[in-house]
N, C-alpha and C positions, 0 to 999 in steps of 0.2 A: 910911294913905296909899293902900292898895289898895282900901279900902272905898268911898272917894268918887271915882268916875271923873271925870276931867277931860278934856273933848274937846280941850283945848288942849295936853295933855301928849303927848309923842312916844309911838309904838306899842310900842317896846321895853320900856318899863317894864311894859306889860301882859303881855308874854311872861314877864318876870321874875316878875311876880305869879303867873302860871299855874304856873310851875315851883315856886314856893314853895308853892302850894296843892296840887300833885300828891303822892300818897303815895310815900314812898321805896321803891325796888326793892332787895330784899336779895340777897346773894350766894347764899343757899340756893335762892332762886327761880330764879336764873339756872342754877345747877347742875342743878336738877330738869328745867328745859326742855332743857338739853343732854343729860341722861340719856334723856329721852323721845325726843329726836331720834335718839340713838344706838341706842335699842331698836328704833325704827321701821326705822332703816337695817339693823340686824342681822336683824330679821324679814324685811325685803325681800330681803336677801342670802341668808338661809336658804331662803326660798321659791324664789329663783332656783336655788340649789344643789339643792334637792329636785326641782325641775322638770328640771334638767339630769341628775340621777341617774335619774329615771324615763325620760327620753329615752334615756339611755345604756343602761339595762337593756333597754329595748325594742329598741334597735339591736343589742345583744348577742344577745338572743333571736332576732331576725330573722337575724342572721349565723349562729347555730347551726343554725337551720332550713335556711338556704341550704346550709350545709356538708353537712347530712344529705341534702338533696335531691341535691346533687352526687355524694355517695357512692352513693346509690341509682341515679342515672342511669348512673354509671360501671359499677356492677355489672350493671345491665340491659343496657347496651351490650356488656359483655363476654360475657354470656350470649347475646345476640342475634346477635353477629357470626358464629359458626359456622352458625346457622340461616339467616342472610341469604346466607351463601356457598353453602349447599346449595340454597337457593331460586334463587339466580342460576345455579347449574349446571343445575338443572332447567329453568329458562327457556331456557337456551342449548340444552339437548337438545331442548326442544319446538320451538324455532325451527328447529333442524336438521331435526327430523321434519316440520315444516310445509313446509320447503323441498323435502323429498323426498317429500311426500305424494302429489303427482301421479304421480311415478314408481312409488311403491308401489301406488297404485290400478291403474295399468296392469299391474303385475306380478302382482297377486293372482289374476285369472282364470286366468292361465297356471299359477300354482302350484297352484291348486285342481284344474285338469285333470290335472296330473301326479300329484297325490295320489290322485285318483279312479282313474287308470289303474293306478297301483301297487297300489291296493287290489283292483281287478278281477283283476290278474294273480295276486295272492296267493290270492284265492278260487279261481281256476281251477286253480292249481298245488297247492293245499292238499288235505288229505284230503277226500273227498266227503261230508262230513256236513252236513246241512241246506243243501245246495248251492243249491236253488231259492230258499230264503228269503234266503240271503246274496247271491245274484246279483240278486235283486229289490231288495235294499237298495242295492246299487251302482248299479243302473239308475235308482233314484229320485234319486240324487245328480246324475245327468247331466241330469235334467229341470229346467229353469229355471222351468217353470210351477208346480211344486210350491212352490218357495220362491224368488221372484225377487230378494229382497234379499240383498246380499253377506253381511251378518252372520248371517242365518238359514241361509244355505247353509253357512257356515263351521261353525255350531253342529251341523248335521246331519252334516257331514263328520267332525268331531271325534268325535261320538257313534258313528258307524259304525266308525271306527278303534278306539275304546275297546271296543266290543262284540267286535271281532275279537281284540283282545288278551286280553279276559276268557276267550275260548274256551280259551286256552292254560293257564288256571288252574282249569278246572272239570272235575268228574267228572259226566257226564250220561248219561241213558238215556231212550229213547223207543221206541215201537213204530212201525214203518214198513214199507216194501216194498223189496224188492231184485229186480233182474232186470226183463226186459221181456217182453211177450207171454205165451206159455204158461208160460214159466219164472218169471214174476213170483210172488212169494210173500211172506207176511207174516213179519216177523222182529222180534226185540228187539235194538236197537242199544245198544252200550256204548262210550262215548268217555272216554278218560283224557287230558284235556287235548289236546295235539297229539302225544302220544307213542304212544298206542295207540287204534285204531279197530276194533271187532269187531261181529259180529252172531251171534245164536244163534236157531235156529228154536224155536217154542213147545214142540215135543216134545223139544228138547235133543239131537236126533240129528245135527244139522248145525250147524257153526260155522265162521266164517271170520275172518281178520284182513286188514286192508287193508295192502298193501305199496306204499309211496310210490315206491320205485325202479322197481318193475315196473309200477305203475299198475293193479293188479288184486287180486282177493281170493285168499288162500291158505288151504287147509283147516287146521283145528285138530284135534289128536288128542283122545282122550277126556279125558285129564288137563287139557288146555288148555281144553276146553269146560267142564269142571267149574270151572276158575278164572274163566271168563267168567260162569258162573252165580253164583258167589260175588260177583263184581264187580257184577252186576246187583242182587243183594240189598243190597249196600253202598250203591250209588247210590240205591236206593229207601228207604234208611234202615231196612232190615229187619234189619240186623246191624251190629255194630261194625266200624270200618275195620280192615283187616289187610293184610299184604303179599301181593300177587298175583304169581304166577310166570307171566308171559305173554310171548310174543314181541312186540317193539315193531313199530310200523308204519313208522317211519323210524329209521335208525341214529343213535344218539347219538355225539357226538364221543368218540373213544377207547374206545367200548364195542362197536364192531363190530355183531354181531347178537345182542347180549346180551339178557337178559330184564329185565322191570320188575316 
């Protein structure tokens, strides 16, 4: 019936014939197709899970790095806080200094003149050792032509004061002259800091000690001249230091007119 087509037959018998000619679909085939679909779905789901896991791990790693960075910044801020406070205090002090800079500049020349005047009085009232040299040093400080800048003048002023202070800690000897006119003669000077100032003639027969209170030279006896001679040798490094028994040039506190 299906082999001889008839154009006059209705179309549904043709459909029926096609169905009859199609191969039958088994239940196993259907199950296999469903299994393959389930496998694809499972694979797609696993891929999404894996991708989500990778993203989660990346987010966790980023979170840990952010936590470490926060801890580091917190520690650095804790360490920087005291330093920033000190810098702020320094800036405040500098601002105050800048505010008073003009006043300070105006006061500096007056302070310099006072220090120079005090130094000049010290030299004039001190024992008369190296007096011309020391007075010339003070006079140079009063000359603005030598060092016109304020910083340079301050440096020379501080150096002059330092030199005067060093005189008080030195043992020194030199050959010079004492007296004026016909009485002028060559002598060897001995200075023990600012405690004792002596001279001895080259022949050793005449020796004197400067008395600050009286402002003149007082004679030394034979034993004292011998001590001055020993002091000269010590100052010239010709013998080891030793105790000298000599009258002092200016009285020490609580020592009266004792010896040194």
